[in-house]
N, C-alpha and C positions, 0 to 999 in steps of 0.2 A: 436779946435772945440768950438763953442759957447755953453753957458749954456743951451739955449733952445733946441738945437739939442741933447745935452746929455740927457735932460729930456725926449725928444721924444723917444730916443733909449731905455732908461730904461722902459718907458711905453710899448714899443713894446716887450721887453723881458718879461715883466710881462704877457702880453697877450699870449705869446708863451712859457709858462713854459713847462719844460720836465715833464714826469710823476713822476719822483723822486722829482723834485722841488715841485710839487703839494702835494705829500705825506708829505714832511717836512713842507711845509707852513701850512698845516692843523694842525700840531703839535705846531707850533710857533705862529700862528696868534691870535689876540685878547687877548694877554697876557696869553696864555694857559700854558706857561712854566715858572714857578716860578714868575708869575706876571710881567714878563719883556716884554717890547715892542720891537718887531723885525720888521724890514722893509725888503722887498724883492726887489731884483734888484735895489740896492741903489748905486747911483754914488758917488765915492770918488775921489775928485780932489786932486792931489798931486803936481802939478806944473803949474805955469802960466808963459808962455813965450809970450812976446808981438808979436813976429813974428810967432810962431807956434800955439799959442792959449793955451787952457787948455789941460793938460795931466791928464787922469783919468782912473780908473778902475770901473767896475760895480760889486759890491759884490753880490753874490747870496742872502745872508741874512746878516743883520747888526743890532747889538744891541748897540745903542749909549751910553746907561747908563753904560755898561760894556766894551765899546770899543772893541767889539768882532765881527769879520767877520767870517761867516761860508761859506765855499766853498764846493759845491757838485762836486765831481770829477767822471766823466764818463770815458769811454775808451780813449777818445781823450787826456786826461791828461797823459796817459802812454807815449805819444809821444811829450809832451811839458814840460817835467820836468824842464828844464832850465828856461823857461818862468815863470812857477809857482814859482820857487825858487826866481827869480828876483822880481816878484810881491810881494811875501811874505816879502822879504827884505825891499822893499819900504813901504809896509803897516806897518811893524814893526818899521821903522824909524818914522812913523807918530804916534807911540805909540798905534798901533792897534794890537790886537792879532788875528792870523789867525788859524782857526780850519778847517782842511780838513776832509771831510767825503766822503768815496767812495760810489757810488750808491748802490753797493751790500750790504753795511752795513745796508741799510734801511729795509732789510728783518727782522731785529731784531730792531724794532723801540724803544723798551724799552732800549736796549743797546745804541742806538744813543742818546736818551734823557739823559742817565747817562753821556755819553761822553761830551755832550754839557754842562750839569750842572757842570761837572768837569772843563771844559774849562772856564766857567763863574767864578768859584772860583779861578782859576789860572790866570785870566786876569789881565792885567797891572793896 
């Protein structure tokens, strides 16, 4: 896939946020958490093959300064554990830390903030 198509896909995902993504985005945007900049629906390219093009993931949220990817996991993730593990493995190989948060955890937003802050201090 070309870079411009990846950008368009990321923009589309930003427009169609889930309710849980909206909640977390309000907590992270504009450096509201520890003064750190987070991006939402951020493409991360991990491979470039001349025949196949770019291989990439779109992270739900990404903090470049701390190299932290935050993934919000809804019910669909119960059925794609192997895919998620593979994705985490590739992201870890890129020296990115992956923090997974289940949608239902957002009921206690303060606990989620603490989990993210802990993830920031533990990041690579």
